[in-house]
Chimera marker file (.cmm) of the C-alpha trace (Angstrom):
<marker_set name="trace">
<marker id="1" x="-11.161" y="-39.050" z="-14.582" r="1" g="1" b="0" radius="0.5"/>
<marker id="2" x="-7.772" y="-37.209" z="-14.427" r="1" g="1" b="0" radius="0.5"/>
<marker id="3" x="-6.906" y="-35.382" z="-11.236" r="1" g="1" b="0" radius="0.5"/>
<marker id="4" x="-3.931" y="-33.096" z="-11.896" r="1" g="1" b="0" radius="0.5"/>
<marker id="5" x="-2.254" y="-31.037" z="-9.314" r="1" g="1" b="0" radius="0.5"/>
<marker id="6" x="-1.534" y="-27.683" z="-11.020" r="1" g="1" b="0" radius="0.5"/>
<marker id="7" x="-0.944" y="-24.944" z="-8.439" r="1" g="1" b="0" radius="0.5"/>
<marker id="8" x="0.283" y="-25.058" z="-4.789" r="1" g="1" b="0" radius="0.5"/>
<marker id="9" x="-0.117" y="-21.872" z="-2.843" r="1" g="1" b="0" radius="0.5"/>
<marker id="10" x="3.062" y="-21.047" z="-0.809" r="1" g="1" b="0" radius="0.5"/>
<marker id="11" x="2.664" y="-18.768" z="2.114" r="1" g="1" b="0" radius="0.5"/>
<marker id="12" x="5.219" y="-15.933" z="2.273" r="1" g="1" b="0" radius="0.5"/>
<marker id="13" x="5.507" y="-12.684" z="4.305" r="1" g="1" b="0" radius="0.5"/>
<marker id="14" x="7.128" y="-10.593" z="1.469" r="1" g="1" b="0" radius="0.5"/>
<marker id="15" x="5.848" y="-11.327" z="-2.003" r="1" g="1" b="0" radius="0.5"/>
<marker id="16" x="8.547" y="-9.204" z="-3.800" r="1" g="1" b="0" radius="0.5"/>
<marker id="17" x="11.376" y="-11.033" z="-1.900" r="1" g="1" b="0" radius="0.5"/>
<marker id="18" x="9.825" y="-14.388" z="-2.483" r="1" g="1" b="0" radius="0.5"/>
<marker id="19" x="9.284" y="-13.623" z="-6.145" r="1" g="1" b="0" radius="0.5"/>
<marker id="20" x="13.019" y="-12.629" z="-6.524" r="1" g="1" b="0" radius="0.5"/>
<marker id="21" x="14.200" y="-15.809" z="-4.608" r="1" g="1" b="0" radius="0.5"/>
<marker id="22" x="12.053" y="-18.247" z="-6.686" r="1" g="1" b="0" radius="0.5"/>
<marker id="23" x="12.640" y="-16.537" z="-10.054" r="1" g="1" b="0" radius="0.5"/>
<marker id="24" x="16.173" y="-15.302" z="-9.779" r="1" g="1" b="0" radius="0.5"/>
<marker id="25" x="17.732" y="-17.852" z="-7.308" r="1" g="1" b="0" radius="0.5"/>
<marker id="26" x="15.805" y="-21.039" z="-7.911" r="1" g="1" b="0" radius="0.5"/>
<marker id="27" x="15.077" y="-20.337" z="-11.629" r="1" g="1" b="0" radius="0.5"/>
<marker id="28" x="11.147" y="-20.631" z="-11.728" r="1" g="1" b="0" radius="0.5"/>
<marker id="29" x="9.584" y="-18.865" z="-14.618" r="1" g="1" b="0" radius="0.5"/>
<marker id="30" x="7.128" y="-16.064" z="-13.645" r="1" g="1" b="0" radius="0.5"/>
<marker id="31" x="3.891" y="-16.821" z="-15.425" r="1" g="1" b="0" radius="0.5"/>
<marker id="32" x="1.730" y="-14.209" z="-13.803" r="1" g="1" b="0" radius="0.5"/>
<marker id="33" x="2.068" y="-11.136" z="-11.634" r="1" g="1" b="0" radius="0.5"/>
<marker id="34" x="-1.425" y="-9.587" z="-11.223" r="1" g="1" b="0" radius="0.5"/>
<marker id="35" x="-2.408" y="-6.976" z="-8.669" r="1" g="1" b="0" radius="0.5"/>
<marker id="36" x="-5.908" y="-5.732" z="-9.421" r="1" g="1" b="0" radius="0.5"/>
<marker id="37" x="-6.022" y="-3.829" z="-6.144" r="1" g="1" b="0" radius="0.5"/>
<marker id="38" x="-4.018" y="-3.277" z="-2.928" r="1" g="1" b="0" radius="0.5"/>
<marker id="39" x="-5.753" y="-6.173" z="-1.122" r="1" g="1" b="0" radius="0.5"/>
<marker id="40" x="-5.086" y="-8.828" z="-3.790" r="1" g="1" b="0" radius="0.5"/>
<marker id="41" x="-1.950" y="-9.860" z="-5.661" r="1" g="1" b="0" radius="0.5"/>
<marker id="42" x="-1.196" y="-13.200" z="-7.314" r="1" g="1" b="0" radius="0.5"/>
<marker id="43" x="2.243" y="-14.293" z="-8.587" r="1" g="1" b="0" radius="0.5"/>
<marker id="44" x="2.358" y="-17.627" z="-10.297" r="1" g="1" b="0" radius="0.5"/>
<marker id="45" x="5.701" y="-19.327" z="-11.172" r="1" g="1" b="0" radius="0.5"/>
<marker id="46" x="6.548" y="-22.638" z="-12.679" r="1" g="1" b="0" radius="0.5"/>
<marker id="47" x="9.679" y="-24.772" z="-12.222" r="1" g="1" b="0" radius="0.5"/>
<marker id="48" x="11.261" y="-25.434" z="-15.657" r="1" g="1" b="0" radius="0.5"/>
<marker id="49" x="9.604" y="-28.504" z="-17.176" r="1" g="1" b="0" radius="0.5"/>
<marker id="50" x="6.921" y="-28.788" z="-14.529" r="1" g="1" b="0" radius="0.5"/>
<marker id="51" x="3.187" y="-29.160" z="-15.141" r="1" g="1" b="0" radius="0.5"/>
<marker id="52" x="2.641" y="-27.739" z="-11.515" r="1" g="1" b="0" radius="0.5"/>
<marker id="53" x="3.102" y="-24.174" z="-10.547" r="1" g="1" b="0" radius="0.5"/>
<marker id="54" x="3.411" y="-22.310" z="-7.174" r="1" g="1" b="0" radius="0.5"/>
<marker id="55" x="1.395" y="-19.259" z="-6.331" r="1" g="1" b="0" radius="0.5"/>
<marker id="56" x="2.473" y="-16.578" z="-3.804" r="1" g="1" b="0" radius="0.5"/>
<marker id="57" x="0.604" y="-13.302" z="-3.104" r="1" g="1" b="0" radius="0.5"/>
<marker id="58" x="-1.748" y="-11.343" z="-0.874" r="1" g="1" b="0" radius="0.5"/>
<marker id="59" x="-5.378" y="-11.950" z="-0.293" r="1" g="1" b="0" radius="0.5"/>
<marker id="60" x="-4.861" y="-15.748" z="-0.874" r="1" g="1" b="0" radius="0.5"/>
<marker id="61" x="-5.772" y="-18.518" z="1.486" r="1" g="1" b="0" radius="0.5"/>
<marker id="62" x="-4.184" y="-17.837" z="4.920" r="1" g="1" b="0" radius="0.5"/>
<marker id="63" x="-1.339" y="-19.920" z="6.212" r="1" g="1" b="0" radius="0.5"/>
<marker id="64" x="1.491" y="-18.593" z="8.387" r="1" g="1" b="0" radius="0.5"/>
<marker id="65" x="4.563" y="-17.735" z="6.161" r="1" g="1" b="0" radius="0.5"/>
<marker id="66" x="7.076" y="-20.550" z="6.222" r="1" g="1" b="0" radius="0.5"/>
<marker id="67" x="4.548" y="-23.237" z="7.282" r="1" g="1" b="0" radius="0.5"/>
<marker id="68" x="4.711" y="-25.269" z="4.102" r="1" g="1" b="0" radius="0.5"/>
<marker id="69" x="7.096" y="-28.200" z="4.453" r="1" g="1" b="0" radius="0.5"/>
<marker id="70" x="7.769" y="-31.166" z="2.097" r="1" g="1" b="0" radius="0.5"/>
<marker id="71" x="7.521" y="-29.589" z="-1.263" r="1" g="1" b="0" radius="0.5"/>
<marker id="72" x="9.365" y="-31.843" z="-3.711" r="1" g="1" b="0" radius="0.5"/>
<marker id="73" x="10.975" y="-31.259" z="-7.053" r="1" g="1" b="0" radius="0.5"/>
<marker id="74" x="12.344" y="-34.048" z="-9.255" r="1" g="1" b="0" radius="0.5"/>
<marker id="75" x="15.566" y="-33.730" z="-11.492" r="1" g="1" b="0" radius="0.5"/>
<marker id="76" x="17.462" y="-36.114" z="-13.593" r="1" g="1" b="0" radius="0.5"/>
<marker id="77" x="20.920" y="-35.018" z="-12.288" r="1" g="1" b="0" radius="0.5"/>
<marker id="78" x="21.050" y="-34.171" z="-8.560" r="1" g="1" b="0" radius="0.5"/>
<marker id="79" x="24.744" y="-32.882" z="-8.726" r="1" g="1" b="0" radius="0.5"/>
<marker id="80" x="23.879" y="-30.554" z="-11.583" r="1" g="1" b="0" radius="0.5"/>
<marker id="81" x="20.880" y="-29.373" z="-9.687" r="1" g="1" b="0" radius="0.5"/>
<marker id="82" x="22.949" y="-28.843" z="-6.556" r="1" g="1" b="0" radius="0.5"/>
<marker id="83" x="25.665" y="-26.809" z="-8.622" r="1" g="1" b="0" radius="0.5"/>
<marker id="84" x="22.966" y="-24.659" z="-10.169" r="1" g="1" b="0" radius="0.5"/>
<marker id="85" x="21.395" y="-23.709" z="-6.864" r="1" g="1" b="0" radius="0.5"/>
<marker id="86" x="24.791" y="-22.963" z="-5.233" r="1" g="1" b="0" radius="0.5"/>
<marker id="87" x="25.789" y="-20.859" z="-8.354" r="1" g="1" b="0" radius="0.5"/>
<marker id="88" x="22.473" y="-18.902" z="-7.960" r="1" g="1" b="0" radius="0.5"/>
<marker id="89" x="23.173" y="-18.275" z="-4.321" r="1" g="1" b="0" radius="0.5"/>
<marker id="90" x="20.767" y="-20.699" z="-2.620" r="1" g="1" b="0" radius="0.5"/>
<marker id="91" x="21.764" y="-22.186" z="0.663" r="1" g="1" b="0" radius="0.5"/>
<marker id="92" x="21.367" y="-25.887" z="-0.122" r="1" g="1" b="0" radius="0.5"/>
<marker id="93" x="22.295" y="-29.013" z="1.681" r="1" g="1" b="0" radius="0.5"/>
<marker id="94" x="24.973" y="-31.387" z="0.417" r="1" g="1" b="0" radius="0.5"/>
<marker id="95" x="23.700" y="-34.369" z="-1.606" r="1" g="1" b="0" radius="0.5"/>
<marker id="96" x="22.244" y="-36.901" z="0.729" r="1" g="1" b="0" radius="0.5"/>
<marker id="97" x="20.572" y="-40.264" z="0.711" r="1" g="1" b="0" radius="0.5"/>
<marker id="98" x="18.624" y="-42.217" z="3.358" r="1" g="1" b="0" radius="0.5"/>
<marker id="99" x="19.677" y="-45.425" z="5.170" r="1" g="1" b="0" radius="0.5"/>
<marker id="100" x="17.202" y="-46.908" z="7.634" r="1" g="1" b="0" radius="0.5"/>
<marker id="101" x="15.453" y="-43.406" z="7.739" r="1" g="1" b="0" radius="0.5"/>
<marker id="102" x="18.659" y="-41.536" z="8.504" r="1" g="1" b="0" radius="0.5"/>
<marker id="103" x="20.088" y="-38.853" z="6.169" r="1" g="1" b="0" radius="0.5"/>
<marker id="104" x="23.731" y="-39.637" z="5.157" r="1" g="1" b="0" radius="0.5"/>
<marker id="105" x="25.845" y="-37.458" z="2.939" r="1" g="1" b="0" radius="0.5"/>
<marker id="106" x="26.532" y="-38.766" z="-0.571" r="1" g="1" b="0" radius="0.5"/>
<marker id="107" x="24.689" y="-40.149" z="-3.506" r="1" g="1" b="0" radius="0.5"/>
<marker id="108" x="22.348" y="-43.114" z="-2.981" r="1" g="1" b="0" radius="0.5"/>
<marker id="109" x="20.785" y="-45.705" z="-5.196" r="1" g="1" b="0" radius="0.5"/>
<marker id="110" x="18.254" y="-44.865" z="-7.924" r="1" g="1" b="0" radius="0.5"/>
<marker id="111" x="15.473" y="-42.626" z="-6.417" r="1" g="1" b="0" radius="0.5"/>
<marker id="112" x="17.555" y="-42.065" z="-3.176" r="1" g="1" b="0" radius="0.5"/>
<marker id="113" x="19.621" y="-38.894" z="-3.754" r="1" g="1" b="0" radius="0.5"/>
<marker id="114" x="18.268" y="-35.598" z="-2.452" r="1" g="1" b="0" radius="0.5"/>
<marker id="115" x="19.230" y="-32.086" z="-1.683" r="1" g="1" b="0" radius="0.5"/>
<marker id="116" x="17.131" y="-29.643" z="0.542" r="1" g="1" b="0" radius="0.5"/>
<marker id="117" x="16.654" y="-25.902" z="0.722" r="1" g="1" b="0" radius="0.5"/>
<marker id="118" x="14.290" y="-23.333" z="2.180" r="1" g="1" b="0" radius="0.5"/>
<marker id="119" x="13.046" y="-20.046" z="0.957" r="1" g="1" b="0" radius="0.5"/>
<marker id="120" x="13.498" y="-16.882" z="2.860" r="1" g="1" b="0" radius="0.5"/>
<marker id="121" x="10.346" y="-17.525" z="5.038" r="1" g="1" b="0" radius="0.5"/>
<marker id="122" x="11.296" y="-21.120" z="5.877" r="1" g="1" b="0" radius="0.5"/>
<marker id="123" x="9.109" y="-23.051" z="3.375" r="1" g="1" b="0" radius="0.5"/>
<marker id="124" x="11.084" y="-26.206" z="2.879" r="1" g="1" b="0" radius="0.5"/>
<marker id="125" x="11.844" y="-28.011" z="-0.322" r="1" g="1" b="0" radius="0.5"/>
<marker id="126" x="13.423" y="-31.358" z="-1.230" r="1" g="1" b="0" radius="0.5"/>
<marker id="127" x="15.006" y="-32.092" z="-4.602" r="1" g="1" b="0" radius="0.5"/>
<marker id="128" x="14.992" y="-35.770" z="-5.549" r="1" g="1" b="0" radius="0.5"/>
<marker id="129" x="17.041" y="-37.432" z="-8.410" r="1" g="1" b="0" radius="0.5"/>
<marker id="130" x="14.923" y="-39.616" z="-10.632" r="1" g="1" b="0" radius="0.5"/>
<marker id="131" x="17.438" y="-41.155" z="-12.978" r="1" g="1" b="0" radius="0.5"/>
<marker id="132" x="16.463" y="-42.169" z="-16.457" r="1" g="1" b="0" radius="0.5"/>
<marker id="133" x="14.858" y="-45.718" z="-16.427" r="1" g="1" b="0" radius="0.5"/>
<marker id="134" x="16.290" y="-48.371" z="-18.726" r="1" g="1" b="0" radius="0.5"/>
<link id1="1" id2="2" r="1" g="1" b="0" radius="0.2"/>
<link id1="2" id2="3" r="1" g="1" b="0" radius="0.2"/>
<link id1="3" id2="4" r="1" g="1" b="0" radius="0.2"/>
<link id1="4" id2="5" r="1" g="1" b="0" radius="0.2"/>
<link id1="5" id2="6" r="1" g="1" b="0" radius="0.2"/>
<link id1="6" id2="7" r="1" g="1" b="0" radius="0.2"/>
<link id1="7" id2="8" r="1" g="1" b="0" radius="0.2"/>
<link id1="8" id2="9" r="1" g="1" b="0" radius="0.2"/>
<link id1="9" id2="10" r="1" g="1" b="0" radius="0.2"/>
<link id1="10" id2="11" r="1" g="1" b="0" radius="0.2"/>
<link id1="11" id2="12" r="1" g="1" b="0" radius="0.2"/>
<link id1="12" id2="13" r="1" g="1" b="0" radius="0.2"/>
<link id1="13" id2="14" r="1" g="1" b="0" radius="0.2"/>
<link id1="14" id2="15" r="1" g="1" b="0" radius="0.2"/>
<link id1="15" id2="16" r="1" g="1" b="0" radius="0.2"/>
<link id1="16" id2="17" r="1" g="1" b="0" radius="0.2"/>
<link id1="17" id2="18" r="1" g="1" b="0" radius="0.2"/>
<link id1="18" id2="19" r="1" g="1" b="0" radius="0.2"/>
<link id1="19" id2="20" r="1" g="1" b="0" radius="0.2"/>
<link id1="20" id2="21" r="1" g="1" b="0" radius="0.2"/>
<link id1="21" id2="22" r="1" g="1" b="0" radius="0.2"/>
<link id1="22" id2="23" r="1" g="1" b="0" radius="0.2"/>
<link id1="23" id2="24" r="1" g="1" b="0" radius="0.2"/>
<link id1="24" id2="25" r="1" g="1" b="0" radius="0.2"/>
<link id1="25" id2="26" r="1" g="1" b="0" radius="0.2"/>
<link id1="26" id2="27" r="1" g="1" b="0" radius="0.2"/>
<link id1="27" id2="28" r="1" g="1" b="0" radius="0.2"/>
<link id1="28" id2="29" r="1" g="1" b="0" radius="0.2"/>
<link id1="29" id2="30" r="1" g="1" b="0" radius="0.2"/>
<link id1="30" id2="31" r="1" g="1" b="0" radius="0.2"/>
<link id1="31" id2="32" r="1" g="1" b="0" radius="0.2"/>
<link id1="32" id2="33" r="1" g="1" b="0" radius="0.2"/>
<link id1="33" id2="34" r="1" g="1" b="0" radius="0.2"/>
<link id1="34" id2="35" r="1" g="1" b="0" radius="0.2"/>
<link id1="35" id2="36" r="1" g="1" b="0" radius="0.2"/>
<link id1="36" id2="37" r="1" g="1" b="0" radius="0.2"/>
<link id1="37" id2="38" r="1" g="1" b="0" radius="0.2"/>
<link id1="38" id2="39" r="1" g="1" b="0" radius="0.2"/>
<link id1="39" id2="40" r="1" g="1" b="0" radius="0.2"/>
<link id1="40" id2="41" r="1" g="1" b="0" radius="0.2"/>
<link id1="41" id2="42" r="1" g="1" b="0" radius="0.2"/>
<link id1="42" id2="43" r="1" g="1" b="0" radius="0.2"/>
<link id1="43" id2="44" r="1" g="1" b="0" radius="0.2"/>
<link id1="44" id2="45" r="1" g="1" b="0" radius="0.2"/>
<link id1="45" id2="46" r="1" g="1" b="0" radius="0.2"/>
<link id1="46" id2="47" r="1" g="1" b="0" radius="0.2"/>
<link id1="47" id2="48" r="1" g="1" b="0" radius="0.2"/>
<link id1="48" id2="49" r="1" g="1" b="0" radius="0.2"/>
<link id1="49" id2="50" r="1" g="1" b="0" radius="0.2"/>
<link id1="50" id2="51" r="1" g="1" b="0" radius="0.2"/>
<link id1="51" id2="52" r="1" g="1" b="0" radius="0.2"/>
<link id1="52" id2="53" r="1" g="1" b="0" radius="0.2"/>
<link id1="53" id2="54" r="1" g="1" b="0" radius="0.2"/>
<link id1="54" id2="55" r="1" g="1" b="0" radius="0.2"/>
<link id1="55" id2="56" r="1" g="1" b="0" radius="0.2"/>
<link id1="56" id2="57" r="1" g="1" b="0" radius="0.2"/>
<link id1="57" id2="58" r="1" g="1" b="0" radius="0.2"/>
<link id1="58" id2="59" r="1" g="1" b="0" radius="0.2"/>
<link id1="59" id2="60" r="1" g="1" b="0" radius="0.2"/>
<link id1="60" id2="61" r="1" g="1" b="0" radius="0.2"/>
<link id1="61" id2="62" r="1" g="1" b="0" radius="0.2"/>
<link id1="62" id2="63" r="1" g="1" b="0" radius="0.2"/>
<link id1="63" id2="64" r="1" g="1" b="0" radius="0.2"/>
<link id1="64" id2="65" r="1" g="1" b="0" radius="0.2"/>
<link id1="65" id2="66" r="1" g="1" b="0" radius="0.2"/>
<link id1="66" id2="67" r="1" g="1" b="0" radius="0.2"/>
<link id1="67" id2="68" r="1" g="1" b="0" radius="0.2"/>
<link id1="68" id2="69" r="1" g="1" b="0" radius="0.2"/>
<link id1="69" id2="70" r="1" g="1" b="0" radius="0.2"/>
<link id1="70" id2="71" r="1" g="1" b="0" radius="0.2"/>
<link id1="71" id2="72" r="1" g="1" b="0" radius="0.2"/>
<link id1="72" id2="73" r="1" g="1" b="0" radius="0.2"/>
<link id1="73" id2="74" r="1" g="1" b="0" radius="0.2"/>
<link id1="74" id2="75" r="1" g="1" b="0" radius="0.2"/>
<link id1="75" id2="76" r="1" g="1" b="0" radius="0.2"/>
<link id1="76" id2="77" r="1" g="1" b="0" radius="0.2"/>
<link id1="77" id2="78" r="1" g="1" b="0" radius="0.2"/>
<link id1="78" id2="79" r="1" g="1" b="0" radius="0.2"/>
<link id1="79" id2="80" r="1" g="1" b="0" radius="0.2"/>
<link id1="80" id2="81" r="1" g="1" b="0" radius="0.2"/>
<link id1="81" id2="82" r="1" g="1" b="0" radius="0.2"/>
<link id1="82" id2="83" r="1" g="1" b="0" radius="0.2"/>
<link id1="83" id2="84" r="1" g="1" b="0" radius="0.2"/>
<link id1="84" id2="85" r="1" g="1" b="0" radius="0.2"/>
<link id1="85" id2="86" r="1" g="1" b="0" radius="0.2"/>
<link id1="86" id2="87" r="1" g="1" b="0" radius="0.2"/>
<link id1="87" id2="88" r="1" g="1" b="0" radius="0.2"/>
<link id1="88" id2="89" r="1" g="1" b="0" radius="0.2"/>
<link id1="89" id2="90" r="1" g="1" b="0" radius="0.2"/>
<link id1="90" id2="91" r="1" g="1" b="0" radius="0.2"/>
<link id1="91" id2="92" r="1" g="1" b="0" radius="0.2"/>
<link id1="92" id2="93" r="1" g="1" b="0" radius="0.2"/>
<link id1="93" id2="94" r="1" g="1" b="0" radius="0.2"/>
<link id1="94" id2="95" r="1" g="1" b="0" radius="0.2"/>
<link id1="95" id2="96" r="1" g="1" b="0" radius="0.2"/>
<link id1="96" id2="97" r="1" g="1" b="0" radius="0.2"/>
<link id1="97" id2="98" r="1" g="1" b="0" radius="0.2"/>
<link id1="98" id2="99" r="1" g="1" b="0" radius="0.2"/>
<link id1="99" id2="100" r="1" g="1" b="0" radius="0.2"/>
<link id1="100" id2="101" r="1" g="1" b="0" radius="0.2"/>
<link id1="101" id2="102" r="1" g="1" b="0" radius="0.2"/>
<link id1="102" id2="103" r="1" g="1" b="0" radius="0.2"/>
<link id1="103" id2="104" r="1" g="1" b="0" radius="0.2"/>
<link id1="104" id2="105" r="1" g="1" b="0" radius="0.2"/>
<link id1="105" id2="106" r="1" g="1" b="0" radius="0.2"/>
<link id1="106" id2="107" r="1" g="1" b="0" radius="0.2"/>
<link id1="107" id2="108" r="1" g="1" b="0" radius="0.2"/>
<link id1="108" id2="109" r="1" g="1" b="0" radius="0.2"/>
<link id1="109" id2="110" r="1" g="1" b="0" radius="0.2"/>
<link id1="110" id2="111" r="1" g="1" b="0" radius="0.2"/>
<link id1="111" id2="112" r="1" g="1" b="0" radius="0.2"/>
<link id1="112" id2="113" r="1" g="1" b="0" radius="0.2"/>
<link id1="113" id2="114" r="1" g="1" b="0" radius="0.2"/>
<link id1="114" id2="115" r="1" g="1" b="0" radius="0.2"/>
<link id1="115" id2="116" r="1" g="1" b="0" radius="0.2"/>
<link id1="116" id2="117" r="1" g="1" b="0" radius="0.2"/>
<link id1="117" id2="118" r="1" g="1" b="0" radius="0.2"/>
<link id1="118" id2="119" r="1" g="1" b="0" radius="0.2"/>
<link id1="119" id2="120" r="1" g="1" b="0" radius="0.2"/>
<link id1="120" id2="121" r="1" g="1" b="0" radius="0.2"/>
<link id1="121" id2="122" r="1" g="1" b="0" radius="0.2"/>
<link id1="122" id2="123" r="1" g="1" b="0" radius="0.2"/>
<link id1="123" id2="124" r="1" g="1" b="0" radius="0.2"/>
<link id1="124" id2="125" r="1" g="1" b="0" radius="0.2"/>
<link id1="125" id2="126" r="1" g="1" b="0" radius="0.2"/>
<link id1="126" id2="127" r="1" g="1" b="0" radius="0.2"/>
<link id1="127" id2="128" r="1" g="1" b="0" radius="0.2"/>
<link id1="128" id2="129" r="1" g="1" b="0" radius="0.2"/>
<link id1="129" id2="130" r="1" g="1" b="0" radius="0.2"/>
<link id1="130" id2="131" r="1" g="1" b="0" radius="0.2"/>
<link id1="131" id2="132" r="1" g="1" b="0" radius="0.2"/>
<link id1="132" id2="133" r="1" g="1" b="0" radius="0.2"/>
<link id1="133" id2="134" r="1" g="1" b="0" radius="0.2"/>
</marker_set>
């Protein structure tokens, strides 16, 4: 049996602001923006190339805005991802790697290069480089 993670609900305080951040700044594709009534709205967005989407909205399962930490994206080129986020106006950390559990500026070995950013509510994201395998 396959178990596929397809949607993660991200708690936000302002749906329109979050939609603009994820679509215009981070570059996610807006798949759905549906509001059948004033109490329910669902906006689903997908990172380019991902099989998993995020959902923001109103009337969704309740979590405090900004309480989601540890979301992670994977890219093939961490420096290109960093440059793209900076160009789009996202406040993003420098490229970092971990040595004995401590973050150190600069690129690391394969699978050990990261950048970090947060959305306007404080939901925290990591972007990890996964270089092509030989």
